[in-house]
C-alpha positions in Angstrom: 58.9 41.1 121.6 60.4 44.2 122.1 63.7 45.6 123.8 63.3 47.1 127.0 63.5 50.9 127.3 66.0 51.1 130.8 68.6 48.7 129.2 71.9 49.5 128.0 72.2 49.4 124.6 74.4 47.0 123.0 76.1 49.3 121.1 76.8 53.2 121.9 76.9 55.2 118.9 78.1 59.2 119.5 75.9 62.6 117.8 78.7 60.9 115.3 77.9 57.5 114.1 81.2 56.4 115.8 80.5 53.8 118.5 81.9 54.5 121.8 83.6 52.2 122.8 85.5 52.8 118.9 86.3 55.9 120.8 88.2 54.5 123.6 91.5 54.3 122.4 91.7 57.2 120.5 91.3 58.9 124.1 93.7 56.7 126.0 96.0 57.5 123.3 95.7 61.1 124.3 95.8 60.6 127.4 99.4 59.3 126.9 100.4 60.4 123.5 101.2 64.6 124.2 103.2 64.0 126.6 106.0 62.9 124.6 106.8 66.1 122.6 107.7 67.9 126.1 109.5 64.4 126.9 111.0 64.1 123.9 112.2 67.6 123.5 114.6 68.0 127.2 115.9 64.3 126.0 117.2 66.7 122.7 118.4 69.6 124.4 120.1 67.0 127.0 122.2 65.0 124.1 122.5 68.5 122.3 124.1 69.8 125.4 126.6 67.0 125.6 127.6 67.2 122.0 128.2 70.0 122.2 129.8 69.6 126.1 132.5 66.6 124.5 133.9 69.4 121.3 134.2 72.0 123.7 131.4 73.7 122.1 130.6 77.3 125.3 127.0 76.4 126.6 124.6 78.8 128.4 124.8 76.3 131.6 121.2 78.3 133.1 119.4 77.3 129.6 120.1 73.4 130.8 118.0 73.8 134.1 115.3 77.0 132.3 114.0 75.5 129.1 113.7 71.7 130.9 111.7 73.7 133.4 109.7 75.3 131.1 109.0 72.2 128.8 108.0 70.0 131.4 105.4 72.6 132.7 104.5 75.6 130.1 105.1 72.7 126.7 102.9 69.7 129.0 100.2 71.8 129.3 100.3 73.6 125.6 101.0 69.9 123.8 97.8 69.1 125.3 95.1 71.8 124.9 96.6 71.8 121.1 96.0 67.8 121.0 92.5 67.9 122.6 91.5 71.3 120.7 93.0 70.6 117.1 94.7 66.6 117.2 91.7 64.8 118.8 88.5 66.4 115.7 91.0 65.9 113.3 91.8 62.0 114.5 87.7 61.4 115.8 87.2 63.2 111.6 89.5 60.8 110.0 88.7 58.0 111.8 85.3 58.7 110.7 86.1 58.5 107.6 88.0 55.2 108.2 91.4 57.2 107.0 93.1 57.8 110.0 96.7 55.7 109.6 100.2 56.5 110.3 100.5 58.6 107.4 97.3 60.5 108.6 98.6 61.3 111.8 102.4 62.3 110.5 101.1 64.5 107.8 98.9 66.5 110.5 101.2 66.3 113.4 104.3 67.8 110.9 101.4 70.0 108.7 100.8 71.8 112.6 104.1 71.6 113.5 105.2 73.3 109.4 102.5 76.4 110.8 103.6 77.4 114.2 106.7 77.0 113.2 105.8 79.4 110.4 103.3 81.8 112.1 105.7 82.1 115.2 108.9 82.4 113.5 108.3 85.0 110.7 107.2 87.5 113.6 110.1 87.0 115.7 112.4 88.1 113.3 111.0 90.5 111.7 110.3 92.1 115.5 114.1 91.2 115.8 114.9 93.2 113.9 117.1 90.8 111.7 118.0 91.8 108.2 115.5 90.6 105.2 117.7 87.6 103.9 118.0 86.3 107.4 113.7 86.3 107.9 113.3 83.2 106.3 115.1 81.1 108.5 113.8 81.9 111.3 110.7 79.2 110.1 112.7 77.0 108.6 115.2 77.2 112.3 112.2 76.6 114.8 110.9 73.6 111.9 113.4 71.9 113.6 113.2 72.6 116.5 109.5 71.9 116.8 109.0 69.4 114.4 110.8 66.6 115.8 108.9 66.6 119.7 105.8 67.1 117.7 106.3 63.9 115.0 107.3 62.0 118.2 103.6 62.6 119.6 102.2 62.3 116.3 104.5 58.8 116.4 103.1 57.9 120.0 99.8 58.8 119.2 99.7 56.4 116.6 101.1 53.4 118.4 99.0 54.2 120.9 95.8 53.8 118.7 97.0 51.0 117.2 97.8 49.3 120.2 94.8 49.8 122.1 92.3 47.8 118.6 90.4 51.0 117.8 91.5 50.2 113.8 89.7 47.8 111.6 92.1 45.3 110.0 92.7 47.4 106.6 94.1 50.9 109.2 96.7 48.4 111.2 99.2 48.8 108.3 
């Protein structure tokens, strides 16, 4: 007896050979995880503001209005674009090679945040007229600001993928 060509196959395969039902946890994680970075940035900003206020350090009160609004609008859009254009292709390739795990997710998140800090921080320091000995500090300071929210987003992605059931037994360690 032959298969009915009009029925839905039991296991649909994508063009790269990964079953479509195994991709759903990755897409569910993509739906929620990029939002963790701007939210973490806003929380970090408020914690720093509270600490500065408690210690008596002068802060610009307008920045606690402007920065969260920028983070939740432009930052959210940028996070979803970067996750969609860079993160998801990496996740699908790692999944295809059976290498998607917590280490690779966090290594990719830290690597891309380091790249962004270097690409944005160096020109900003050079264009801003900083002395030559302060130029390497700009990417480092930017990395200290960018990396924690991106790593929180990577952690959220990994947790959602792991919880979503899209991994084999040997990958959940």
